[in-house]
FIMARGU-183354 format. One record per residue: residue in one letter; x, y, z of N, C-alpha, C, O in turn. Coordinates in steps of 0.05 Angstrom, whole numbers, plus 5000, padded with zeros to 4 digits. Atoms other than C-alpha are relative to their C-alpha. Layout:
BEGIN
AXYZXYZXYZXYZ;...
This chain:
BEGIN
X498050004997078807157581502150214994501650364975;X498049725002085307687589502049844981502649614984;X497449965023090407707533501550194996500850414990;X496949875008097507927525500650064979499849854968;X498450005013100708157468501750124999501950315014;X497949864996106408357453501350004969501249834951;X499450065030109708547391503250235003503350475007;X497850024984117308567407502550264974502350274949;X498949885012122109037380503050175015503150275038;X497849994976129609227397500650285011502050335031;X500049724992128709967399497550075023497850205044;X502050034991121209867419497749815012495849774996;X501450185004117209387448497350045010497250125033;X502350024995109509377449499249845012500149615010;X500850204982105309117499496550164999495750394993;X502849974998097309007509498749845001498449664984;X501650204988093308677543497350085003496550305011;X504049935000084908567537499149825014500549625020;X502750164990079008257566499049954975499550104955;X501150115016075207857524497349815005497749595016;X502550194991068107537533499249774975497749574977;X500350235025068407167459498450214980497750134957;X501649865013064607727432500750395004500050544986;X499649774997066808427459503149885008504249665012;X496850054992073908607475500950315016500150525005;X499949764985076409167527502750065008503449855019;X498149944993083209477543500649965026499150115037;X498749954976086309387607502550145003502650315021;X497149904991093609597605501349944967501449724957;X498850025023097309837534502050125012501950185035;X497849864999104010157526503149894992502849654989;X497650035018111210057498501950055034501950175056;X497050024982117909847527502250164995503750014981;X498349915011123310367514502450005013502750105036;X496949934993130410357523502250204979502650204955;X498149815008135410877513501949814976502949594980;X498350055018139010807445503149905008504249685002;X497250184994146110727472500649795022502849705028;X499950194982144310277525500949714981500049644959;X499550255018148309577507497449794992495249775003;X502050205017144309077469498949825031496549825037;X500750244987144708517532498150195017496150075023;X501049824974142009147584496350014985494249984998;X502650025011136009177534499049775002497049795016;X501250374997134108397534499250005031497349885042;X500850114972134408457605497750215009495550155017;X502549824997130609047615496949914979494849914991;X502750045013124808877565499849775014497649795026;X501050194984124708197602498950075029496749965036;X501049904975123708507672498250094997496549995012;X502449925003118608897650497949864994495749925004;X502750075017114208427607499849825032497749825044;X500150224980116107907670497150245019494750235017;X500949794986113408487714495650104996493650165009;X502949845007107208687672497949764999495549795002;X501350364997105107847667499449975020496949935020;X500250004973105107817734497650165012495650075022;X501849784986101608427755496749994978495150174983;X501449975009096208277705499049784989497349824971;X500050265001095707557698497549904983495349804987;X501750115026093307427633500049714991502149615000;X501150344997090706627613502650024972503549794972;X498950025030095506737540501050175005500650365020;X497549695014101507107507499049954965498949734953;X499450095032100307307429501650154992501350394996;X498149935009106207427396500050094965498649984948;X499950055037108207657319502049825004503449805024;X497450225011112907067284500750204987499650414979;X498049885008118907247259499450054965498449904949;X500850005027118907587195503250114987505150224998;X497149975007124607617141500750324988499750504973;X499649605004128308287143502450004977504049814974;X497449925013133208577092501849975008503549854995;X498149974988137608707143500449865030499849915053;X498650274980140808047176499850065033498649935050;X500249934976142708527236497650135021497650185045;X502349934986136208757251497649805004495749805019;X501550294996133208077239500049905033498449905051;X498250094973137907787293499250125031499250025054;X500849854970135908237345497850075006497350165028;X502749994998128708277332499649725010497749665024;X500950314986129607447347501249965034500849785051;X499450014967133007627415498950095016499050005039;X501549974985128408027438497149894991495250015002;X502150205002123007567413499649855019497649835034;X499750234980125807037454499850105033498450005050;X500049914978127007417512496750125011496350175035;X501950024990119607557509497849725005495949715020;X500750274996117706837503500549965025498849885041;X498750134974121406707560498550065019497049895027;X502449804988117607187601497849925002496749935024;X503350164998110606867583501449685006500049595024;X500050254986113606147597500949965024499749805038;X499149944973117506307659496950065013496349985035;X503649884981109606587680498449804992496049844990;X502950205006106105907660499049994976497949794968;X501649955023103706177599500549964977502849984968;X500150165024101705887538500650224976499350434976;X499949785014104706247478499749954965500949784952;X502149985021099906447411502550124978503450344984;X498949885014104406577354499150134964499449984944;X501049915029101907007288502250234986503450434992;X499049815031104507197217499050295011498350305035;X499649715002103807947213498150034982496750244986;X501749975027099507847145496949835015494649815005;X502150274991095207317191498350325024496050395021;X501849774982093307957251499150254985497250394991;X501549815026092408417192497049954991495250114990;X502250085008087307977169497549985022495150025023;X503150074971083607817236499150315012497350345028;X500749714988083608587251499550274970498350484969;X500549775020083508987188497949804980495749904974;X501950235025079908377136502049964975501949774960;X497750065020086408517089502949985017503750145034;X497650004990093208237103502050134994504250125004;X497449805016097008717062499450435014500150655006;X501049734993093709287107502150155012503550005026;X498149874990098609857128499050075031496750045040;X499850004970100310027201498050205007496950155028;X501749864993095810597202496049905001494349965017;X501550094997090210237178499849815020498349945035;X499650144972090909717238499350215027497650215044;X499549804978092310247283496650175004495850245026;X502449824994085310617273497649754999495449785010;X502150154989081809887266500349905032498449935047;X499850044961083909677344498150225014496350205030;X501949814978081210347365497650014990496250175002;X502650134998075010107339499049835006496649845012;X501750204993073809477352500350045033498549965048;X500750024968076009627427499750225008501450305024;X501149814986072310247439501050184996499550334983;X497949814996077710727445499450294990499050304965;X500049705008077011517438502250144984501950364973;X496849865022084911607398500349664997499349485010;X499250205006088011077365502949925017504850085020;X496750064980094210807407502150044981501950044956;X497649825009100311067392503049865011502749675026;X499650125024106010877373498649684986496649554993;X500750245027105010287319500049865021497949775030;X500750174984107409887371498449965021498149765034;X502650034970102709927423497649954983495549884995;X503750085009096509817367501249804975500049804954;X499650205019100609257329499149775026497349605023;X500650154965100908917417497649944996496949704995;X502449964995094209117413497649704982496049514988;X500850235030092108717344500949735001499549564988;X499350204989095808157369498649885006498249684993;X501950074973090708057430498249934983498049694979;X501349955016086008187384499249734978497449554978;X499550305021087707687326499949705022499049505012;X500150254985088307137386497749975012497249745019;X503150034997080607287407498949954986497449774992;X501250065023078207247346501149804992499849744973;X498250205006082906667334498049735022496549585012;X500750054976080506357396496649895001495849675006;X502850135004072906347386498550024970496250044962;X501050255027072406097320499449685004499249575026;X500950334995070605367309502649914997503649715007;X496650214999077805257290501350005016503349855016;X497449954977080905497352501249755005503649725002;X498650224995081504807372502549774984504349624990;X497850175023084704497308501950234993503450184973;X498349845006088605097305502149925007503949854991;X497550114976093404887367501349764989503249675002;X498750305006095304217324503250124993505249984997;X497749855012101104747295500249984968498449894953;X498949855031104104937225498249744980496849804960;X500850235021101704207195496450055013495049855008;X503550004994093904387223498350084976499050094953;X500749855025088604667184501050285005502050365026;X498649764997090505377167497450174989497250394998;X502449925005084105577139497549775004497849535006;X503650044993075305457149499749814975498349624982;X498950245021076905007078500649755003499949554991;X499150264991080204547111499449785022499849545027;X501250284978076804317166498449824994496549844978;X502350254986073603717185499250015029500450105048;X500250014963069903577250500849785013501149604997;X499950294985071203027294498049815002496149885015;X500850224987068402417301498549924968497349714965;
């Protein structure tokens, strides 16, 4: 399965695409979409959309994993992040791809084993899990790859089918009850 991870940001949007066979993951492509600081915000959104749409068309993933919105102290920054996130979701939707959303703590738990891991720990574990010689940089890239790895781990677990139920669904193996 090919999974495309997106770490949205108003300054830099990280992306990472992996292939997985259920037990191993390998990087297909990764990088960051960077737009000059003085670019009008609407033009930044257009550029992020255009580049993501192009990447999704070129690499043809089966799905997209994106980070959920987190609460920030600065409302303006959170709003801008929400716009970029919306553009990323639109690009995936227009490509006909399902979108899975993960909280930052969920990604850290899946990749590092600890939901409060710092960015450096995530970066190092992503490199280890994907067999990379160097840790992916900047953090936006390692975070995007971590999202893809998180989705790979989540979809290969017995809870994967139940997880798709949504917010009201099973959130832990302790809550899992087999059908039938």
